[in-house]
C-alpha positions as a Python dict, from the first residue, in 0.01 Angstrom:
ca = {
    (1, 'M'): (0, 0, 0),
    (2, 'S'): (-45, 355, -125),
    (3, 'D'): (-352, 461, -322),
    (4, 'R'): (-133, 486, -633),
    (5, 'D'): (5, 134, -584),
    (6, 'A'): (-349, 4, -540),
    (7, 'L'): (-456, 178, -861),
    (8, 'Q'): (-156, 27, -1039),
    (9, 'S'): (-255, -321, -924),
    (10, 'S'): (-613, -260, -1035),
    (11, 'F'): (-489, -153, -1378),
    (12, 'L'): (-269, -460, -1415),
    (13, 'A'): (-554, -686, -1303),
    (14, 'Q'): (-741, -583, -1618),
    (15, 'T'): (-453, -686, -1844),
    (16, 'T'): (-276, -1010, -1929),
    (17, 'Y'): (17, -898, -1712),
    (18, 'A'): (-149, -927, -1371),
    (19, 'D'): (64, -1221, -1256),
    (20, 'W'): (394, -1101, -1402),
    (21, 'I'): (680, -1031, -1161),
    (22, 'R'): (731, -660, -1093),
    (23, 'S'): (1084, -516, -1068),
    (24, 'P'): (1105, -138, -1010),
    (25, 'L'): (1350, 50, -1230),
    (26, 'A'): (1544, 367, -1158),
    (27, 'G'): (1329, 677, -1202),
    (28, 'D'): (1405, 994, -1394),
    (29, 'A'): (1371, 1363, -1315),
    (30, 'S'): (993, 1349, -1348),
    (31, 'A'): (720, 1208, -1125),
    (32, 'R'): (699, 901, -1349),
    (33, 'R'): (789, 555, -1222),
    (34, 'Y'): (891, 253, -1426),
    (35, 'V'): (854, -117, -1351),
    (36, 'R'): (984, -410, -1554),
    (37, 'L'): (723, -686, -1569),
    (38, 'S'): (857, -1034, -1640),
    (39, 'K'): (725, -1383, -1693),
    (40, 'G'): (974, -1648, -1794),
    (41, 'D'): (1195, -1490, -2058),
    (42, 'K'): (935, -1231, -2158),
    (43, 'T'): (950, -871, -2033),
    (44, 'V'): (755, -549, -2078),
    (45, 'I'): (777, -207, -1911),
    (46, 'L'): (505, -44, -1703),
    (47, 'M'): (507, 336, -1706),
    (48, 'D'): (327, 491, -1408),
    (49, 'A'): (269, 862, -1471),
    (50, 'P'): (34, 1013, -1211),
    (51, 'P'): (-197, 1274, -1370),
    (52, 'E'): (-237, 1441, -1029),
    (53, 'N'): (134, 1527, -1049),
    (54, 'G'): (97, 1692, -1386),
    (55, 'E'): (193, 1388, -1595),
    (56, 'D'): (19, 1313, -1926),
    (57, 'T'): (91, 994, -2119),
    (58, 'R'): (-76, 1104, -2443),
    (59, 'P'): (222, 1301, -2582),
    (60, 'F'): (440, 993, -2537),
    (61, 'Q'): (192, 789, -2740),
    (62, 'T'): (176, 1050, -3015),
    (63, 'V'): (552, 1097, -3047),
    (64, 'A'): (618, 722, -3026),
    (65, 'A'): (385, 660, -3319),
    (66, 'A'): (555, 931, -3528),
    (67, 'L'): (902, 796, -3453),
    (68, 'T'): (800, 438, -3531),
    (69, 'D'): (640, 546, -3858),
    (70, 'D'): (970, 713, -3948),
    (71, 'G'): (1166, 395, -3895),
    (72, 'L'): (1307, 474, -3551),
    (73, 'A'): (1306, 242, -3249),
    (74, 'A'): (1046, 375, -3006),
    (75, 'P'): (870, 132, -2771),
    (76, 'D'): (550, -37, -2884),
    (77, 'I'): (254, 71, -2673),
    (78, 'L'): (78, -249, -2569),
    (79, 'V'): (-180, -114, -2323),
    (80, 'H'): (-269, 248, -2249),
    (81, 'D'): (-488, 400, -1978),
    (82, 'P'): (-449, 777, -2029),
    (83, 'K'): (-709, 867, -1768),
    (84, 'N'): (-512, 705, -1486),
    (85, 'G'): (-166, 752, -1637),
    (86, 'F'): (-57, 395, -1706),
    (87, 'M'): (115, 245, -2009),
    (88, 'I'): (259, -96, -2081),
    (89, 'L'): (543, -68, -2329),
    (90, 'G'): (754, -306, -2527),
    (91, 'D'): (1091, -357, -2358),
    (92, 'L'): (1367, -220, -2581),
    (93, 'G'): (1640, -379, -2373),
    (94, 'R'): (1833, -357, -2048),
    (95, 'N'): (2146, -173, -2159),
    (96, 'D'): (2127, 201, -2191),
    (97, 'F'): (2434, 365, -2341),
    (98, 'A'): (2573, 460, -2001),
    (99, 'T'): (2543, 104, -1869),
    (100, 'W'): (2687, -55, -2182),
    (101, 'L'): (2988, 175, -2188),
    (102, 'I'): (3086, 82, -1832),
    (103, 'T'): (3184, -264, -1954),
    (104, 'H'): (3250, -177, -2319),
    (105, 'P'): (3438, 157, -2306),
    (106, 'G'): (3595, 91, -2644),
    (107, 'D'): (3253, 114, -2809),
    (108, 'S'): (3210, 488, -2747),
    (109, 'V'): (3257, 598, -3107),
    (110, 'T'): (3024, 326, -3236),
    (111, 'L'): (2745, 415, -2993),
    (112, 'Y'): (2772, 791, -3026),
    (113, 'R'): (2790, 775, -3404),
    (114, 'A'): (2476, 558, -3401),
    (115, 'A'): (2303, 815, -3180),
    (116, 'A'): (2415, 1089, -3418),
    (117, 'D'): (2259, 891, -3704),
    (118, 'V'): (1920, 920, -3532),
    (119, 'A'): (1968, 1296, -3495),
    (120, 'I'): (2072, 1310, -3861),
    (121, 'R'): (1752, 1127, -3957),
    (122, 'L'): (1544, 1388, -3772),
    (123, 'N'): (1742, 1688, -3895),
    (124, 'G'): (1530, 1947, -4073),
    (125, 'R'): (1215, 1739, -4041),
    (126, 'T'): (874, 1790, -3885),
    (127, 'L'): (717, 1456, -3801),
    (128, 'L'): (431, 1605, -3601),
    (129, 'P'): (228, 1923, -3652),
    (130, 'G'): (165, 2157, -3363),
    (131, 'L'): (477, 2090, -3157),
    (132, 'K'): (608, 2375, -2943),
    (133, 'R'): (885, 2576, -3107),
    (134, 'M'): (1210, 2688, -2948),
    (135, 'T'): (1251, 3029, -3105),
    (136, 'P'): (1525, 3260, -2976),
    (137, 'E'): (1264, 3426, -2755),
    (138, 'T'): (1133, 3103, -2604),
    (139, 'G'): (1487, 2967, -2570),
    (140, 'A'): (1572, 3268, -2355),
    (141, 'E'): (1251, 3229, -2155),
    (142, 'M'): (1350, 2870, -2076),
    (143, 'I'): (1647, 2988, -1868),
    (144, 'E'): (1441, 3226, -1655),
    (145, 'L'): (1415, 2945, -1397),
    (146, 'L'): (1771, 3034, -1296),
    (147, 'H'): (1613, 3297, -1073),
    (148, 'P'): (1541, 3201, -800),
    (149, 'H'): (1630, 2831, -823),
    (150, 'Y'): (2003, 2874, -894),
    (151, 'T'): (2074, 3239, -815),
    (152, 'T'): (1915, 3536, -641),
    (153, 'M'): (2090, 3778, -878),
    (154, 'P'): (1886, 3956, -1147),
    (155, 'I'): (1925, 3773, -1479),
    (156, 'A'): (1757, 4009, -1728),
    (157, 'D'): (2086, 4084, -1903),
    (158, 'L'): (2166, 3714, -1928),
    (159, 'T'): (1830, 3630, -2085),
    (160, 'N'): (1869, 3921, -2328),
    (161, 'Q'): (2215, 3802, -2433),
    (162, 'M'): (2087, 3445, -2463),
    (163, 'E'): (1812, 3557, -2698),
    (164, 'A'): (2058, 3763, -2903),
    (165, 'A'): (2300, 3472, -2936),
    (166, 'L'): (2025, 3233, -3041),
    (167, 'A'): (1895, 3486, -3293),
    (168, 'T'): (2242, 3499, -3449),
    (169, 'W'): (2352, 3138, -3430),
    (170, 'A'): (2038, 2923, -3395),
    (171, 'P'): (1738, 3122, -3518),
    (172, 'E'): (1530, 2854, -3692),
    (173, 'P'): (1346, 2580, -3499),
    (174, 'D'): (1322, 2354, -3804),
    (175, 'T'): (1405, 2014, -3654),
    (176, 'M'): (1208, 1781, -3432),
    (177, 'A'): (1419, 1739, -3117),
    (178, 'L'): (1357, 1464, -2863),
    (179, 'R'): (1493, 1707, -2602),
    (180, 'D'): (1635, 1476, -2333),
    (181, 'Y'): (1867, 1297, -2571),
    (182, 'H'): (2144, 1152, -2356),
    (183, 'A'): (2310, 824, -2265),
    (184, 'E'): (2058, 713, -2002),
    (185, 'N'): (1767, 759, -2242),
    (186, 'L'): (1922, 563, -2528),
    (187, 'I'): (1913, 182, -2532),
    (188, 'W'): (2196, 4, -2712),
    (189, 'R'): (2074, -296, -2911),
    (190, 'P'): (2378, -451, -3081),
    (191, 'D'): (2172, -741, -3215),
    (192, 'Q'): (1982, -497, -3439),
    (193, 'T'): (2102, -310, -3747),
    (194, 'G'): (2106, 51, -3863),
    (195, 'L'): (1882, 294, -3678),
    (196, 'D'): (1717, 6, -3490),
    (197, 'R'): (2032, -28, -3280),
    (198, 'V'): (1931, 283, -3082),
    (199, 'G'): (1619, 243, -2869),
    (200, 'L'): (1456, 575, -2778),
    (201, 'L'): (1303, 670, -2442),
    (202, 'D'): (1175, 980, -2262),
    (203, 'F'): (1074, 1176, -2571),
    (204, 'Q'): (729, 1297, -2463),
    (205, 'D'): (854, 1658, -2440),
    (206, 'A'): (972, 1663, -2804),
    (207, 'F'): (959, 2004, -2967),
    (208, 'M'): (1083, 2191, -3272),
    (209, 'A'): (1432, 2328, -3216),
    (210, 'P'): (1730, 2448, -3419),
    (211, 'A'): (1943, 2183, -3587),
    (212, 'G'): (2191, 2042, -3338),
    (213, 'Y'): (1979, 2071, -3022),
    (214, 'D'): (1972, 1695, -2956),
    (215, 'L'): (2338, 1672, -3050),
    (216, 'A'): (2417, 1932, -2783),
    (217, 'S'): (2217, 1726, -2533),
    (218, 'L'): (2406, 1411, -2631),
    (219, 'L'): (2756, 1559, -2627),
    (220, 'R'): (2717, 1776, -2315),
    (221, 'D'): (2564, 1504, -2101),
    (222, 'A'): (2504, 1629, -1748),
    (223, 'R'): (2529, 1276, -1609),
    (224, 'R'): (2857, 1158, -1760),
    (225, 'D'): (3184, 1296, -1891),
    (226, 'I'): (3227, 1309, -2268),
    (227, 'E'): (3583, 1314, -2400),
    (228, 'P'): (3640, 1636, -2600),
    (229, 'S'): (3792, 1434, -2885),
    (230, 'L'): (3479, 1217, -2905),
    (231, 'A'): (3252, 1522, -2894),
    (232, 'S'): (3450, 1688, -3173),
    (233, 'E'): (3444, 1376, -3389),
    (234, 'I'): (3068, 1325, -3354),
    (235, 'A'): (2993, 1695, -3407),
    (236, 'A'): (3200, 1694, -3727),
    (237, 'Y'): (3024, 1377, -3845),
    (238, 'F'): (2680, 1531, -3786),
    (239, 'S'): (2781, 1856, -3954),
    (240, 'D'): (2919, 1677, -4260),
    (241, 'Q'): (2621, 1446, -4297),
    (242, 'T'): (2364, 1726, -4263),
    (243, 'R'): (2567, 1985, -4458),
    (244, 'Q'): (2560, 2244, -4184),
    (245, 'P'): (2688, 2592, -4272),
    (246, 'D'): (3016, 2739, -4154),
    (247, 'G'): (2990, 2834, -3789),
    (248, 'F'): (2801, 2521, -3684),
    (249, 'R'): (3039, 2463, -3395),
    (250, 'T'): (2936, 2800, -3255),
    (251, 'T'): (2573, 2707, -3313),
    (252, 'L'): (2629, 2386, -3119),
    (253, 'S'): (2799, 2575, -2836),
    (254, 'C'): (2518, 2830, -2825),
    (255, 'L'): (2254, 2557, -2799),
    (256, 'A'): (2459, 2376, -2534),
    (257, 'V'): (2484, 2695, -2329),
    (258, 'Q'): (2108, 2747, -2345),
    (259, 'R'): (2043, 2389, -2245),
    (260, 'N'): (2295, 2380, -1962),
    (261, 'L'): (2183, 2712, -1816),
    (262, 'R'): (1837, 2563, -1792),
    (263, 'I'): (1976, 2242, -1643),
    (264, 'L'): (2148, 2439, -1366),
    (265, 'A'): (1807, 2576, -1273),
    (266, 'V'): (1606, 2257, -1316),
    (267, 'F'): (1848, 2035, -1124),
    (268, 'S'): (1867, 2290, -841),
    (269, 'R'): (1488, 2295, -826),
    (270, 'L'): (1468, 1914, -826),
    (271, 'A'): (1705, 1900, -531),
    (272, 'K'): (1517, 2157, -326),
    (273, 'A'): (1152, 2123, -424),
    (274, 'R'): (1138, 1748, -490),
    (275, 'N'): (1400, 1631, -240),
    (276, 'K'): (1627, 1478, -505),
    (277, 'P'): (1971, 1591, -382),
    (278, 'R'): (2161, 1361, -618),
    (279, 'Y'): (2096, 1613, -897),
    (280, 'L'): (2326, 1859, -722),
    (281, 'S'): (2619, 1626, -787),
    (282, 'F'): (2581, 1692, -1160),
    (283, 'L'): (2613, 2071, -1134),
    (284, 'P'): (2995, 2095, -1140),
    (285, 'R'): (3005, 1896, -1465),
    (286, 'V'): (2730, 2113, -1616),
    (287, 'W'): (2921, 2426, -1516),
    (288, 'A'): (3240, 2290, -1675),
    (289, 'Y'): (3057, 2225, -2002),
    (290, 'L'): (2914, 2574, -1981),
    (291, 'M'): (3256, 2735, -1943),
    (292, 'D'): (3398, 2530, -2231),
    (293, 'D'): (3122, 2639, -2468),
    (294, 'L'): (3135, 3001, -2356),
    (295, 'A'): (3505, 3009, -2443),
    (296, 'D'): (3399, 3048, -2808),
    (297, 'P'): (3496, 3409, -2898),
    (298, 'A'): (3170, 3452, -3088),
    (299, 'L'): (2983, 3410, -2758),
    (300, 'K'): (3190, 3658, -2555),
    (301, 'D'): (2893, 3882, -2472),
    (302, 'L'): (2693, 3582, -2352),
    (303, 'R'): (2992, 3467, -2146),
    (304, 'A'): (3025, 3809, -1983),
    (305, 'A'): (2656, 3817, -1895),
    (306, 'T'): (2672, 3464, -1754),
    (307, 'L'): (2968, 3543, -1530),
    (308, 'D'): (2807, 3868, -1417),
    (309, 'C'): (2491, 3686, -1307),
    (310, 'L'): (2604, 3341, -1197),
    (311, 'Q'): (2864, 3183, -973),
    (312, 'P'): (3000, 2828, -1002),
    (313, 'P'): (2809, 2572, -798),
    (314, 'S'): (2880, 2644, -435),
    (315, 'K'): (2936, 2391, -162),
    (316, 'S'): (2584, 2464, -40),
    (317, 'Q'): (2450, 2356, -380),
    (318, 'R'): (2627, 2020, -366),
    (319, 'P'): (2517, 1711, -177),
}
């Protein structure tokens, strides 16, 4: 038993969940681990977030409280040990969007419209003071990881063009964005109604971003293909409901480019530095999304800079 496992057992021994059955769950891109605890028909989720690996559970607690207060379905926090990085959370359910859609592919519009409704609820709102802000400058800084993790080419022109595009098409970080808003972080709860149908996970890195950031994350999902017709329908629905100005589709493409450029870098780093090679398998899809969004004529300078600095994922970057 590792020191961390021993600490986990010690933590559980001080709770009412010490004798519950532990079933590890699939991890995410972070150092966090998740375990479903069960006893009879009751279940909860243990989050194990080692502080020595840079994890901090307090932002999750803060954002969860704000989301719950706003009528959204974040997990209840039942027990919290911030010093040692443990949380016991209410279990929102077993079916994330990706899992549900494997057996219910005809429900895509229903699920994605429900997810858009959550983004609509958050649009233009600040639920928490003091969140980091994705200005055009910081948005450009976020893609600097491309060098050296994805490319050895200089990327100064690319970051300059990214900042210029954001300044034109997405200048105002006026919306609380959950940031990693995609199918594996959304729990489908068909027995609930309204916004409660969408359980929210992995929102501890929430920040203030331009309207449409979470929508770009949802509709350009690195882990699964999104039909262009579905993406167009959901984007139009969001735009209509939030009364976005003309040019919102370019705004959405600009935000998607920023996000996917960063993902190319982050997933490459995860594969190399953290020995998680499965993230390389997502790069071709991310590149395809990138090329689709850069086909917007309004982003031609950004497209040129991208193609000058970056190559498609090479065989050496794939598993």
